[in-house]
PDB file of N, CA, C and O in Angstrom:
ATOM      1  N   UNK A   1       0.849  -1.176   0.000  1.00  0.00           N
ATOM      2  CA  UNK A   1       0.000   0.000   0.000  1.00  0.00           C
ATOM      3  C   UNK A   1       0.894   1.238   0.000  1.00  0.00           C
ATOM      4  O   UNK A   1       1.841   1.305   0.784  1.00  0.00           O
ATOM      5  N   UNK A   2       0.624   2.190  -0.834  1.00  0.00           N
ATOM      6  CA  UNK A   2       1.409   3.407  -0.911  1.00  0.00           C
ATOM      7  C   UNK A   2       0.522   4.627  -0.847  1.00  0.00           C
ATOM      8  O   UNK A   2      -0.698   4.537  -0.987  1.00  0.00           O
ATOM      9  N   UNK A   3       1.136   5.750  -0.636  1.00  0.00           N
ATOM     10  CA  UNK A   3       0.397   7.004  -0.636  1.00  0.00           C
ATOM     11  C   UNK A   3       1.296   8.116  -1.123  1.00  0.00           C
ATOM     12  O   UNK A   3       2.521   7.994  -1.119  1.00  0.00           O
ATOM     13  N   UNK A   4       0.680   9.191  -1.537  1.00  0.00           N
ATOM     14  CA  UNK A   4       1.405  10.358  -2.011  1.00  0.00           C
ATOM     15  C   UNK A   4       0.868  11.565  -1.255  1.00  0.00           C
ATOM     16  O   UNK A   4      -0.336  11.823  -1.271  1.00  0.00           O
ATOM     17  N   UNK A   5       1.753  12.308  -0.593  1.00  0.00           N
ATOM     18  CA  UNK A   5       1.352  13.489   0.163  1.00  0.00           C
ATOM     19  C   UNK A   5       2.000  14.725  -0.437  1.00  0.00           C
ATOM     20  O   UNK A   5       3.140  14.679  -0.901  1.00  0.00           O
ATOM     21  N   UNK A   6       1.271  15.818  -0.423  1.00  0.00           N
ATOM     22  CA  UNK A   6       1.791  17.097  -0.893  1.00  0.00           C
ATOM     23  C   UNK A   6       1.641  18.104   0.232  1.00  0.00           C
ATOM     24  O   UNK A   6       0.571  18.231   0.827  1.00  0.00           O
ATOM     25  N   UNK A   7       2.722  18.819   0.519  1.00  0.00           N
ATOM     26  CA  UNK A   7       2.716  19.852   1.542  1.00  0.00           C
ATOM     27  C   UNK A   7       2.997  21.182   0.846  1.00  0.00           C
ATOM     28  O   UNK A   7       3.901  21.269   0.015  1.00  0.00           O
ATOM     29  N   UNK A   8       2.232  22.212   1.178  1.00  0.00           N
ATOM     30  CA  UNK A   8       2.446  23.530   0.583  1.00  0.00           C
ATOM     31  C   UNK A   8       2.522  24.577   1.685  1.00  0.00           C
ATOM     32  O   UNK A   8       1.631  24.661   2.530  1.00  0.00           O
ATOM     33  N   UNK A   9       3.569  25.363   1.676  1.00  0.00           N
ATOM     34  CA  UNK A   9       3.746  26.469   2.614  1.00  0.00           C
ATOM     35  C   UNK A   9       4.155  27.691   1.813  1.00  0.00           C
ATOM     36  O   UNK A   9       5.193  27.686   1.152  1.00  0.00           O
ATOM     37  N   UNK A  10       3.350  28.728   1.868  1.00  0.00           N
ATOM     38  CA  UNK A  10       3.593  29.923   1.062  1.00  0.00           C
ATOM     39  C   UNK A  10       4.699  30.809   1.629  1.00  0.00           C
ATOM     40  O   UNK A  10       5.380  31.508   0.879  1.00  0.00           O
ATOM     41  N   UNK A  11       4.881  30.784   2.958  1.00  0.00           N
ATOM     42  CA  UNK A  11       5.821  31.694   3.603  1.00  0.00           C
ATOM     43  C   UNK A  11       7.159  31.040   3.921  1.00  0.00           C
ATOM     44  O   UNK A  11       7.240  29.831   4.143  1.00  0.00           O
ATOM     45  N   UNK A  12       8.193  31.850   3.939  1.00  0.00           N
ATOM     46  CA  UNK A  12       9.522  31.426   4.391  1.00  0.00           C
ATOM     47  C   UNK A  12       9.481  31.228   5.905  1.00  0.00           C
ATOM     48  O   UNK A  12       8.826  31.989   6.618  1.00  0.00           O
ATOM     49  N   UNK A  13      10.185  30.201   6.395  1.00  0.00           N
ATOM     50  CA  UNK A  13      10.309  29.989   7.828  1.00  0.00           C
ATOM     51  C   UNK A  13       9.282  29.052   8.439  1.00  0.00           C
ATOM     52  O   UNK A  13       9.322  28.812   9.646  1.00  0.00           O
ATOM     53  N   UNK A  14       8.371  28.518   7.651  1.00  0.00           N
ATOM     54  CA  UNK A  14       7.389  27.570   8.185  1.00  0.00           C
ATOM     55  C   UNK A  14       8.122  26.290   8.583  1.00  0.00           C
ATOM     56  O   UNK A  14       8.899  25.747   7.798  1.00  0.00           O
ATOM     57  N   UNK A  15       7.875  25.807   9.808  1.00  0.00           N
ATOM     58  CA  UNK A  15       8.573  24.646  10.346  1.00  0.00           C
ATOM     59  C   UNK A  15       7.617  23.464  10.472  1.00  0.00           C
ATOM     60  O   UNK A  15       6.543  23.586  11.062  1.00  0.00           O
ATOM     61  N   UNK A  16       8.008  22.339   9.924  1.00  0.00           N
ATOM     62  CA  UNK A  16       7.298  21.077  10.143  1.00  0.00           C
ATOM     63  C   UNK A  16       8.245  20.234  10.970  1.00  0.00           C
ATOM     64  O   UNK A  16       9.212  19.683  10.444  1.00  0.00           O
ATOM     65  N   UNK A  17       7.973  20.132  12.263  1.00  0.00           N
ATOM     66  CA  UNK A  17       8.871  19.471  13.202  1.00  0.00           C
ATOM     67  C   UNK A  17       9.034  17.982  12.959  1.00  0.00           C
ATOM     68  O   UNK A  17       8.343  17.400  12.123  1.00  0.00           O
ATOM     69  N   UNK A  18       9.948  17.372  13.693  1.00  0.00           N
ATOM     70  CA  UNK A  18      10.253  15.955  13.528  1.00  0.00           C
ATOM     71  C   UNK A  18       9.000  15.105  13.690  1.00  0.00           C
ATOM     72  O   UNK A  18       8.231  15.284  14.634  1.00  0.00           O
ATOM     73  N   UNK A  19       8.809  14.188  12.769  1.00  0.00           N
ATOM     74  CA  UNK A  19       7.685  13.270  12.812  1.00  0.00           C
ATOM     75  C   UNK A  19       8.101  11.947  12.176  1.00  0.00           C
ATOM     76  O   UNK A  19       9.032  11.896  11.373  1.00  0.00           O
ATOM     77  N   UNK A  20       7.406  10.890  12.541  1.00  0.00           N
ATOM     78  CA  UNK A  20       7.689   9.576  11.974  1.00  0.00           C
ATOM     79  C   UNK A  20       6.502   8.656  12.234  1.00  0.00           C
ATOM     80  O   UNK A  20       5.606   8.992  13.009  1.00  0.00           O
ATOM     81  N   UNK A  21       6.500   7.518  11.596  1.00  0.00           N
ATOM     82  CA  UNK A  21       5.461   6.532  11.798  1.00  0.00           C
ATOM     83  C   UNK A  21       6.079   5.326  12.509  1.00  0.00           C
ATOM     84  O   UNK A  21       7.075   4.771  12.045  1.00  0.00           O
ATOM     85  N   UNK A  22       5.491   4.926  13.625  1.00  0.00           N
ATOM     86  CA  UNK A  22       5.975   3.765  14.373  1.00  0.00           C
ATOM     87  C   UNK A  22       5.408   2.482  13.770  1.00  0.00           C
ATOM     88  O   UNK A  22       4.347   2.491  13.146  1.00  0.00           O
ATOM     89  N   UNK A  23       6.130   1.384  13.965  1.00  0.00           N
ATOM     90  CA  UNK A  23       5.661   0.070  13.505  1.00  0.00           C
ATOM     91  C   UNK A  23       4.304  -0.221  14.152  1.00  0.00           C
ATOM     92  O   UNK A  23       4.105   0.154  15.307  1.00  0.00           O
ATOM     93  N   UNK A  24       3.409  -0.842  13.493  1.00  0.00           N
ATOM     94  CA  UNK A  24       3.518  -1.469  12.172  1.00  0.00           C
ATOM     95  C   UNK A  24       3.173  -0.522  11.024  1.00  0.00           C
ATOM     96  O   UNK A  24       2.966  -0.971   9.897  1.00  0.00           O
ATOM     97  N   UNK A  25       3.110   0.774  11.294  1.00  0.00           N
ATOM     98  CA  UNK A  25       2.740   1.742  10.259  1.00  0.00           C
ATOM     99  C   UNK A  25       3.934   2.480   9.671  1.00  0.00           C
ATOM    100  O   UNK A  25       3.764   3.434   8.912  1.00  0.00           O
ATOM    101  N   UNK A  26       5.140   2.043  10.018  1.00  0.00           N
ATOM    102  CA  UNK A  26       6.357   2.695   9.517  1.00  0.00           C
ATOM    103  C   UNK A  26       6.392   2.641   7.999  1.00  0.00           C
ATOM    104  O   UNK A  26       5.951   1.667   7.389  1.00  0.00           O
ATOM    105  N   UNK A  27       6.922   3.696   7.398  1.00  0.00           N
ATOM    106  CA  UNK A  27       7.012   3.737   5.945  1.00  0.00           C
ATOM    107  C   UNK A  27       8.230   4.536   5.521  1.00  0.00           C
ATOM    108  O   UNK A  27       8.674   5.440   6.230  1.00  0.00           O
ATOM    109  N   UNK A  28       8.762   4.196   4.366  1.00  0.00           N
ATOM    110  CA  UNK A  28       9.844   4.994   3.790  1.00  0.00           C
ATOM    111  C   UNK A  28       9.209   6.189   3.095  1.00  0.00           C
ATOM    112  O   UNK A  28       8.019   6.189   2.781  1.00  0.00           O
ATOM    113  N   UNK A  29      10.026   7.203   2.863  1.00  0.00           N
ATOM    114  CA  UNK A  29       9.555   8.399   2.170  1.00  0.00           C
ATOM    115  C   UNK A  29      10.585   8.812   1.128  1.00  0.00           C
ATOM    116  O   UNK A  29      11.777   8.540   1.271  1.00  0.00           O
ATOM    117  N   UNK A  30      10.118   9.460   0.102  1.00  0.00           N
ATOM    118  CA  UNK A  30      10.973  10.077  -0.902  1.00  0.00           C
ATOM    119  C   UNK A  30      10.513  11.526  -0.997  1.00  0.00           C
ATOM    120  O   UNK A  30       9.379  11.797  -1.392  1.00  0.00           O
ATOM    121  N   UNK A  31      11.394  12.459  -0.635  1.00  0.00           N
ATOM    122  CA  UNK A  31      11.040  13.877  -0.513  1.00  0.00           C
ATOM    123  C   UNK A  31      11.706  14.677  -1.621  1.00  0.00           C
ATOM    124  O   UNK A  31      12.871  14.458  -1.952  1.00  0.00           O
ATOM    125  N   UNK A  32      10.948  15.604  -2.187  1.00  0.00           N
ATOM    126  CA  UNK A  32      11.516  16.567  -3.128  1.00  0.00           C
ATOM    127  C   UNK A  32      10.759  17.878  -2.993  1.00  0.00           C
ATOM    128  O   UNK A  32       9.639  17.915  -2.482  1.00  0.00           O
ATOM    129  N   UNK A  33      11.382  18.944  -3.454  1.00  0.00           N
ATOM    130  CA  UNK A  33      10.784  20.273  -3.393  1.00  0.00           C
ATOM    131  C   UNK A  33      10.542  20.736  -4.829  1.00  0.00           C
ATOM    132  O   UNK A  33      11.487  20.869  -5.606  1.00  0.00           O
ATOM    133  N   UNK A  34       9.294  20.979  -5.177  1.00  0.00           N
ATOM    134  CA  UNK A  34       8.967  21.349  -6.554  1.00  0.00           C
ATOM    135  C   UNK A  34       8.848  22.858  -6.765  1.00  0.00           C
ATOM    136  O   UNK A  34       8.881  23.334  -7.900  1.00  0.00           O
ATOM    137  N   UNK A  35       8.708  23.615  -5.660  1.00  0.00           N
ATOM    138  CA  UNK A  35       8.661  25.087  -5.722  1.00  0.00           C
ATOM    139  C   UNK A  35       9.393  25.637  -4.517  1.00  0.00           C
ATOM    140  O   UNK A  35       9.201  25.149  -3.403  1.00  0.00           O
ATOM    141  N   UNK A  36      10.220  26.632  -4.713  1.00  0.00           N
ATOM    142  CA  UNK A  36      10.911  27.254  -3.590  1.00  0.00           C
ATOM    143  C   UNK A  36      12.050  26.405  -3.071  1.00  0.00           C
ATOM    144  O   UNK A  36      12.778  25.786  -3.847  1.00  0.00           O
ATOM    145  N   UNK A  37      12.209  26.375  -1.722  1.00  0.00           N
ATOM    146  CA  UNK A  37      13.323  25.654  -1.115  1.00  0.00           C
ATOM    147  C   UNK A  37      12.970  25.259   0.314  1.00  0.00           C
ATOM    148  O   UNK A  37      12.231  25.966   0.998  1.00  0.00           O
ATOM    149  N   UNK A  38      13.506  24.119   0.758  1.00  0.00           N
ATOM    150  CA  UNK A  38      13.342  23.674   2.135  1.00  0.00           C
ATOM    151  C   UNK A  38      14.675  23.177   2.674  1.00  0.00           C
ATOM    152  O   UNK A  38      15.517  22.673   1.931  1.00  0.00           O
ATOM    153  N   UNK A  39      14.848  23.327   3.978  1.00  0.00           N
ATOM    154  CA  UNK A  39      15.983  22.747   4.700  1.00  0.00           C
ATOM    155  C   UNK A  39      15.424  21.511   5.372  1.00  0.00           C
ATOM    156  O   UNK A  39      14.591  21.617   6.272  1.00  0.00           O
ATOM    157  N   UNK A  40      15.870  20.344   4.948  1.00  0.00           N
ATOM    158  CA  UNK A  40      15.288  19.077   5.372  1.00  0.00           C
ATOM    159  C   UNK A  40      16.262  18.321   6.271  1.00  0.00           C
ATOM    160  O   UNK A  40      17.456  18.249   5.981  1.00  0.00           O
ATOM    161  N   UNK A  41      15.743  17.756   7.366  1.00  0.00           N
ATOM    162  CA  UNK A  41      16.563  17.024   8.323  1.00  0.00           C
ATOM    163  C   UNK A  41      15.936  15.659   8.586  1.00  0.00           C
ATOM    164  O   UNK A  41      14.724  15.546   8.769  1.00  0.00           O
ATOM    165  N   UNK A  42      16.785  14.613   8.603  1.00  0.00           N
ATOM    166  CA  UNK A  42      16.328  13.288   9.005  1.00  0.00           C
ATOM    167  C   UNK A  42      17.227  12.785  10.129  1.00  0.00           C
ATOM    168  O   UNK A  42      18.404  13.138  10.201  1.00  0.00           O
ATOM    169  N   UNK A  43      16.660  11.955  11.008  1.00  0.00           N
ATOM    170  CA  UNK A  43      17.414  11.386  12.128  1.00  0.00           C
ATOM    171  C   UNK A  43      17.033   9.917  12.282  1.00  0.00           C
ATOM    172  O   UNK A  43      15.861   9.549  12.198  1.00  0.00           O
ATOM    173  N   UNK A  44      18.042   9.095  12.508  1.00  0.00           N
ATOM    174  CA  UNK A  44      17.830   7.661  12.678  1.00  0.00           C
ATOM    175  C   UNK A  44      17.281   7.404  14.079  1.00  0.00           C
ATOM    176  O   UNK A  44      17.966   7.663  15.069  1.00  0.00           O
ATOM    177  N   UNK A  45      16.057   6.900  14.170  1.00  0.00           N
ATOM    178  CA  UNK A  45      15.416   6.617  15.453  1.00  0.00           C
ATOM    179  C   UNK A  45      15.292   5.120  15.724  1.00  0.00           C
ATOM    180  O   UNK A  45      14.567   4.714  16.632  1.00  0.00           O
ATOM    181  N   UNK A  46      15.983   4.310  14.956  1.00  0.00           N
ATOM    182  CA  UNK A  46      15.943   2.858  15.131  1.00  0.00           C
ATOM    183  C   UNK A  46      16.886   2.471  16.268  1.00  0.00           C
ATOM    184  O   UNK A  46      18.102   2.620  16.146  1.00  0.00           O
ATOM    185  N   UNK A  47      16.331   1.975  17.370  1.00  0.00           N
ATOM    186  CA  UNK A  47      17.104   1.670  18.576  1.00  0.00           C
ATOM    187  C   UNK A  47      18.248   0.690  18.331  1.00  0.00           C
ATOM    188  O   UNK A  47      19.296   0.805  18.967  1.00  0.00           O
ATOM    189  N   UNK A  48      18.073  -0.262  17.432  1.00  0.00           N
ATOM    190  CA  UNK A  48      19.093  -1.278  17.183  1.00  0.00           C
ATOM    191  C   UNK A  48      20.054  -0.908  16.056  1.00  0.00           C
ATOM    192  O   UNK A  48      20.841  -1.747  15.618  1.00  0.00           O
ATOM    193  N   UNK A  49      19.999   0.312  15.592  1.00  0.00           N
ATOM    194  CA  UNK A  49      20.823   0.739  14.461  1.00  0.00           C
ATOM    195  C   UNK A  49      22.186   1.261  14.933  1.00  0.00           C
ATOM    196  O   UNK A  49      22.264   1.949  15.950  1.00  0.00           O
ATOM    197  N   UNK A  50      23.261   0.938  14.200  1.00  0.00           N
ATOM    198  CA  UNK A  50      24.575   1.499  14.546  1.00  0.00           C
ATOM    199  C   UNK A  50      24.639   3.015  14.323  1.00  0.00           C
ATOM    200  O   UNK A  50      25.559   3.670  14.815  1.00  0.00           O
ATOM    201  N   UNK A  51      23.678   3.574  13.592  1.00  0.00           N
ATOM    202  CA  UNK A  51      23.653   5.025  13.374  1.00  0.00           C
ATOM    203  C   UNK A  51      22.524   5.699  14.166  1.00  0.00           C
ATOM    204  O   UNK A  51      22.096   6.802  13.823  1.00  0.00           O
ATOM    205  N   UNK A  52      22.046   5.037  15.223  1.00  0.00           N
ATOM    206  CA  UNK A  52      20.991   5.587  16.083  1.00  0.00           C
ATOM    207  C   UNK A  52      21.357   6.997  16.547  1.00  0.00           C
ATOM    208  O   UNK A  52      22.465   7.232  17.029  1.00  0.00           O
ATOM    209  N   UNK A  53      20.436   7.913  16.399  1.00  0.00           N
ATOM    210  CA  UNK A  53      20.545   9.332  16.770  1.00  0.00           C
ATOM    211  C   UNK A  53      21.434  10.156  15.834  1.00  0.00           C
ATOM    212  O   UNK A  53      21.598  11.354  16.064  1.00  0.00           O
ATOM    213  N   UNK A  54      22.000   9.571  14.808  1.00  0.00           N
ATOM    214  CA  UNK A  54      22.761  10.382  13.836  1.00  0.00           C
ATOM    215  C   UNK A  54      21.769  11.022  12.876  1.00  0.00           C
ATOM    216  O   UNK A  54      20.708  10.470  12.584  1.00  0.00           O
ATOM    217  N   UNK A  55      22.148  12.210  12.391  1.00  0.00           N
ATOM    218  CA  UNK A  55      21.235  12.940  11.522  1.00  0.00           C
ATOM    219  C   UNK A  55      21.954  13.467  10.295  1.00  0.00           C
ATOM    220  O   UNK A  55      23.179  13.582  10.259  1.00  0.00           O
ATOM    221  N   UNK A  56      21.153  13.783   9.297  1.00  0.00           N
ATOM    222  CA  UNK A  56      21.639  14.346   8.036  1.00  0.00           C
ATOM    223  C   UNK A  56      20.689  15.470   7.652  1.00  0.00           C
ATOM    224  O   UNK A  56      19.476  15.362   7.834  1.00  0.00           O
ATOM    225  N   UNK A  57      21.252  16.548   7.119  1.00  0.00           N
ATOM    226  CA  UNK A  57      20.428  17.669   6.652  1.00  0.00           C
ATOM    227  C   UNK A  57      20.892  18.077   5.267  1.00  0.00           C
ATOM    228  O   UNK A  57      22.071  17.978   4.927  1.00  0.00           O
ATOM    229  N   UNK A  58      19.933  18.540   4.476  1.00  0.00           N
ATOM    230  CA  UNK A  58      20.297  19.057   3.173  1.00  0.00           C
ATOM    231  C   UNK A  58      19.215  19.985   2.654  1.00  0.00           C
ATOM    232  O   UNK A  58      18.053  19.894   3.048  1.00  0.00           O
ATOM    233  N   UNK A  59      19.616  20.874   1.766  1.00  0.00           N
ATOM    234  CA  UNK A  59      18.653  21.800   1.177  1.00  0.00           C
ATOM    235  C   UNK A  59      18.111  21.189  -0.107  1.00  0.00           C
ATOM    236  O   UNK A  59      18.862  20.784  -0.995  1.00  0.00           O
ATOM    237  N   UNK A  60      16.805  21.135  -0.177  1.00  0.00           N
ATOM    238  CA  UNK A  60      16.116  20.681  -1.384  1.00  0.00           C
ATOM    239  C   UNK A  60      15.463  21.895  -2.017  1.00  0.00           C
ATOM    240  O   UNK A  60      14.731  22.631  -1.355  1.00  0.00           O
ATOM    241  N   UNK A  61      15.726  22.104  -3.294  1.00  0.00           N
ATOM    242  CA  UNK A  61      15.155  23.266  -3.987  1.00  0.00           C
ATOM    243  C   UNK A  61      14.578  22.841  -5.325  1.00  0.00           C
ATOM    244  O   UNK A  61      14.878  21.769  -5.851  1.00  0.00           O
ATOM    245  N   UNK A  62      13.743  23.715  -5.854  1.00  0.00           N
ATOM    246  CA  UNK A  62      13.217  23.450  -7.194  1.00  0.00           C
ATOM    247  C   UNK A  62      14.325  23.568  -8.235  1.00  0.00           C
ATOM    248  O   UNK A  62      14.234  22.967  -9.305  1.00  0.00           O
ATOM    249  N   UNK A  63      15.371  24.336  -7.931  1.00  0.00           N
ATOM    250  CA  UNK A  63      16.487  24.487  -8.873  1.00  0.00           C
ATOM    251  C   UNK A  63      17.447  23.298  -8.848  1.00  0.00           C
ATOM    252  O   UNK A  63      17.874  22.833  -9.905  1.00  0.00           O
ATOM    253  N   UNK A  64      17.799  22.790  -7.639  1.00  0.00           N
ATOM    254  CA  UNK A  64      18.772  21.692  -7.597  1.00  0.00           C
ATOM    255  C   UNK A  64      18.130  20.328  -7.877  1.00  0.00           C
ATOM    256  O   UNK A  64      18.834  19.361  -8.172  1.00  0.00           O
ATOM    257  N   UNK A  65      16.828  20.250  -7.787  1.00  0.00           N
ATOM    258  CA  UNK A  65      16.058  19.042  -8.143  1.00  0.00           C
ATOM    259  C   UNK A  65      16.510  17.783  -7.407  1.00  0.00           C
ATOM    260  O   UNK A  65      16.276  16.669  -7.876  1.00  0.00           O
ATOM    261  N   UNK A  66      17.157  17.961  -6.252  1.00  0.00           N
ATOM    262  CA  UNK A  66      17.583  16.808  -5.446  1.00  0.00           C
ATOM    263  C   UNK A  66      16.370  16.181  -4.761  1.00  0.00           C
ATOM    264  O   UNK A  66      15.360  16.843  -4.520  1.00  0.00           O
ATOM    265  N   UNK A  67      16.494  14.895  -4.455  1.00  0.00           N
ATOM    266  CA  UNK A  67      15.483  14.186  -3.685  1.00  0.00           C
ATOM    267  C   UNK A  67      16.173  13.522  -2.504  1.00  0.00           C
ATOM    268  O   UNK A  67      17.368  13.232  -2.557  1.00  0.00           O
ATOM    269  N   UNK A  68      15.420  13.282  -1.446  1.00  0.00           N
ATOM    270  CA  UNK A  68      15.953  12.677  -0.236  1.00  0.00           C
ATOM    271  C   UNK A  68      15.161  11.420   0.083  1.00  0.00           C
ATOM    272  O   UNK A  68      13.944  11.466   0.263  1.00  0.00           O
ATOM    273  N   UNK A  69      15.868  10.294   0.152  1.00  0.00           N
ATOM    274  CA  UNK A  69      15.257   9.021   0.534  1.00  0.00           C
ATOM    275  C   UNK A  69      15.317   8.896   2.049  1.00  0.00           C
ATOM    276  O   UNK A  69      16.380   9.075   2.645  1.00  0.00           O
ATOM    277  N   UNK A  70      14.189   8.592   2.676  1.00  0.00           N
ATOM    278  CA  UNK A  70      14.112   8.454   4.124  1.00  0.00           C
ATOM    279  C   UNK A  70      13.643   7.036   4.435  1.00  0.00           C
ATOM    280  O   UNK A  70      12.498   6.686   4.153  1.00  0.00           O
ATOM    281  N   UNK A  71      14.526   6.215   5.018  1.00  0.00           N
ATOM    282  CA  UNK A  71      14.135   4.833   5.339  1.00  0.00           C
ATOM    283  C   UNK A  71      13.103   4.768   6.464  1.00  0.00           C
ATOM    284  O   UNK A  71      12.913   5.735   7.201  1.00  0.00           O
ATOM    285  N   UNK A  72      12.440   3.619   6.586  1.00  0.00           N
ATOM    286  CA  UNK A  72      11.531   3.384   7.709  1.00  0.00           C
ATOM    287  C   UNK A  72      12.305   3.560   9.016  1.00  0.00           C
ATOM    288  O   UNK A  72      13.477   3.195   9.103  1.00  0.00           O
ATOM    289  N   UNK A  73      11.650   4.115  10.021  1.00  0.00           N
ATOM    290  CA  UNK A  73      12.280   4.271  11.325  1.00  0.00           C
ATOM    291  C   UNK A  73      13.063   5.558  11.511  1.00  0.00           C
ATOM    292  O   UNK A  73      13.688   5.756  12.552  1.00  0.00           O
ATOM    293  N   UNK A  74      13.037   6.432  10.519  1.00  0.00           N
ATOM    294  CA  UNK A  74      13.715   7.719  10.622  1.00  0.00           C
ATOM    295  C   UNK A  74      12.703   8.821  10.918  1.00  0.00           C
ATOM    296  O   UNK A  74      11.582   8.796  10.410  1.00  0.00           O
ATOM    297  N   UNK A  75      13.106   9.792  11.746  1.00  0.00           N
ATOM    298  CA  UNK A  75      12.319  10.995  11.940  1.00  0.00           C
ATOM    299  C   UNK A  75      12.629  11.950  10.801  1.00  0.00           C
ATOM    300  O   UNK A  75      13.702  11.901  10.200  1.00  0.00           O
ATOM    301  N   UNK A  76      11.666  12.823  10.515  1.00  0.00           N
ATOM    302  CA  UNK A  76      11.809  13.744   9.381  1.00  0.00           C
ATOM    303  C   UNK A  76      11.172  15.073   9.735  1.00  0.00           C
ATOM    304  O   UNK A  76      10.069  15.115  10.279  1.00  0.00           O
ATOM    305  N   UNK A  77      11.863  16.158   9.427  1.00  0.00           N
ATOM    306  CA  UNK A  77      11.323  17.491   9.612  1.00  0.00           C
ATOM    307  C   UNK A  77      11.937  18.441   8.611  1.00  0.00           C
ATOM    308  O   UNK A  77      13.002  18.165   8.058  1.00  0.00           O
ATOM    309  N   UNK A  78      11.273  19.561   8.372  1.00  0.00           N
ATOM    310  CA  UNK A  78      11.825  20.542   7.430  1.00  0.00           C
ATOM    311  C   UNK A  78      11.331  21.933   7.766  1.00  0.00           C
ATOM    312  O   UNK A  78      10.335  22.119   8.465  1.00  0.00           O
ATOM    313  N   UNK A  79      12.070  22.913   7.238  1.00  0.00           N
ATOM    314  CA  UNK A  79      11.678  24.316   7.354  1.00  0.00           C
ATOM    315  C   UNK A  79      11.800  24.940   5.975  1.00  0.00           C
ATOM    316  O   UNK A  79      12.777  24.714   5.261  1.00  0.00           O
ATOM    317  N   UNK A  80      10.789  25.735   5.608  1.00  0.00           N
ATOM    318  CA  UNK A  80      10.869  26.412   4.321  1.00  0.00           C
ATOM    319  C   UNK A  80      11.962  27.488   4.409  1.00  0.00           C
ATOM    320  O   UNK A  80      12.003  28.260   5.367  1.00  0.00           O
ATOM    321  N   UNK A  81      12.832  27.533   3.418  1.00  0.00           N
ATOM    322  CA  UNK A  81      13.910  28.519   3.429  1.00  0.00           C
ATOM    323  C   UNK A  81      13.724  29.556   2.331  1.00  0.00           C
ATOM    324  O   UNK A  81      14.592  30.397   2.098  1.00  0.00           O
ATOM    325  N   UNK A  82      12.599  29.484   1.671  1.00  0.00           N
ATOM    326  CA  UNK A  82      12.276  30.431   0.602  1.00  0.00           C
ATOM    327  C   UNK A  82      10.760  30.478   0.472  1.00  0.00           C
ATOM    328  O   UNK A  82      10.105  29.436   0.482  1.00  0.00           O
ATOM    329  N   UNK A  83      10.207  31.655   0.352  1.00  0.00           N
ATOM    330  CA  UNK A  83       8.774  31.784   0.120  1.00  0.00           C
ATOM    331  C   UNK A  83       8.435  31.569  -1.343  1.00  0.00           C
ATOM    332  O   UNK A  83       9.305  31.632  -2.212  1.00  0.00           O
ATOM    333  N   UNK A  84       7.174  31.316  -1.603  1.00  0.00           N
ATOM    334  CA  UNK A  84       6.740  31.090  -2.991  1.00  0.00           C
ATOM    335  C   UNK A  84       5.799  32.193  -3.406  1.00  0.00           C
ATOM    336  O   UNK A  84       5.314  32.198  -4.537  1.00  0.00           O
TER     337      UNK A  84
END
């Protein structure tokens, strides 16, 4: 079962805090920014993982066209860094 979500924030500085889905509802995500720019952060919340509590951040923009893969068990949050 899959789903597709779209988030839209018109203003710069809008924060979507860390969130994740716990088992049995855990899911991977693929994130991209189609308008403007976001500062995206993920953190490994898997207790048995050798990278537990390590995090990665990157800027996703409509210009750089980068995407971010987020495995199951990771927290995810972002802040808009550019208004639309």
